[in-house]
Every structure is written in structure tokens, then in C-alpha cells.
N, C-alpha and C positions, 0 to 999 in steps of 0.2 A: 801445618807442618810446610806444605806446599801451596804456593799459591796458582790456582788454577784458572783464575779470572783471565779472560783475553783483554790484552790492552794493546791498541794498536801505535806501534812507534810513529809510523807514517801516515798521520790521520789525511794530508793532502795527496796522497799517491795516486789515488783515484777520482776521478771524477764523472759526473752524468754530462752528456753532452746530446744536443740535437743535432740531424744532418737532413738537408733539403735538397733532394734531387734536382739536378738542373733538367728541364722540358725544352723542348723544341723552340726556336725564336719566333715571335710571331711579327708579322710587319702589319701596321694599320693602313689606314686610306690614304694617309700622308708619306706613306714610305719609311715609315720610324720603325725601328726594331726593336719589339719589347722583350726583354728577358722574363721567362716563367720559371718558377719552382714548384714543386710538389710540397705537399704539405710534410713540415718536418717529422722524423721519427726519433723518438727517445732511445738513447744506447746508455745503459747503465754500467758503470764502475770499469771504465775504462783508464789504463795508466798512460797518461799524457804527460809529455816532459819537454822541458827546453831541449834544442840541438846541443848536444857537447863532443859528439863523435868526431875525430880529427878528419876524418873522411868526408863527414858532411860539412862540416867547416870548409874544407877547400872547395867543396863540390856549388855550395851556395854563396859563398862569401859575403857580403854586406847584408844580404837578405836575411841572414840566419838569426839576427836580432829580433826580426819580425815572426818568425817560424817555430811552429810547435812539432811534436812528433807523437804518433800513437804506434804502437805495437800491439796487434791484435792475433788471435790464432787465425791461422787460415784453412777454416772448414766451412763445411757446407752452409752454414749460417750466413759467413760473410763474403763467401766467394764471387766475385764479379758484381759486387753489391754497391760499391764506391766507384766513382769516377771524378776527372778532373773538372773542376769548376762547379762541383757541387759544394753548397754553403753549409757551414757550420758555427753552431752556437758553443763557443767554449767560455772558461772562466765567469761561468755566472749567467751568462746570457741566455734568455729563454725566449722562446716564440710567443707567449701569452701577449694577448692584446695586440697582437699584428693586422694591419688593415691588408697588408699584402704579404705573401708568403715570402721569407728571405729578407725582410725589411730590418728585422733588430739582427740579424747575421752579423758576426765581428770576425769570420775567418771562412776561407774557402780553401779548398782541396788544392793542392799545388801539385802532388804526385802521389800515386799509388804504385807500391812495389811489393807483388807477392813474392815471397819466397819460398821454400820448403814446408815449415811448419809454421811460419808467421807472414802476416803482411804489414808492412810499413806505409802509413799515413803520413804526408808532410802535409802541414796546415799554415798558408800565410794568412797573416794579419790583414784586413782590410781597411782603409783611410777612408774615413767618410767625413 
């Protein structure tokens, strides 16, 4: 009589991603600055969308076409964990077979905005 099987209408709504935290910059013998990143951590089932809000479109302007937005809960698990310039692996990218951490990353965290019950994380696409 009733169909109780779950069917997800929005199959691509949630995605897995990896985030690699930026470590302090190291200077070599020739005074070259080398960026280092920590081992990427996997986060499951985040809602990551393109930016559509009018206020965000006005704020970011032309950059909005290269940006994504994640809205996550503001709880102890995620509080103060993400910072600007951390690298992210979105859209199916993964850190598998990397020689150096951050090599396969395709986004970086542009802004982290904690609010009352959520945290908005803005990602900017990297050009390589």
C-alpha cells in the first residue's frame, strides 16, 4: 500500500571532502619560503553548493563563479578547526598518491564565518 523505501531526490546534495591544514612556512638555506600542509582529514556528507545568495554575489563579485559554500553545524567538533588558506579537495579530488600534502587540492578556504548555530565556509578554486 505504501512505499517505505527511501529514495533520495538530491543524490549530489552531500559530498565527501578532505581538508589539509596549513602549517607554518619554512625557509630553506636559499631563503625560499616553502608552504607546508598537514595530512588531509576526510569529512563526510557535507552540503557544498555554489553561491547563490544576493548578498554573497555582491560581496564577492566576479570571484563568485570560482567559489563554493559549505554550511556546517557550529558545534564542538567543528569549532575553531578551519582557518583561511587551508587546502580542500572537492568535486571528487582526493589526496591519494600525493608526494607532498596539498598537491592534489583544488580549492582553498577563502573565509570562515561562524554564526549562531552554523559555520559558513567559503572555498575558492585554485588555478594550476
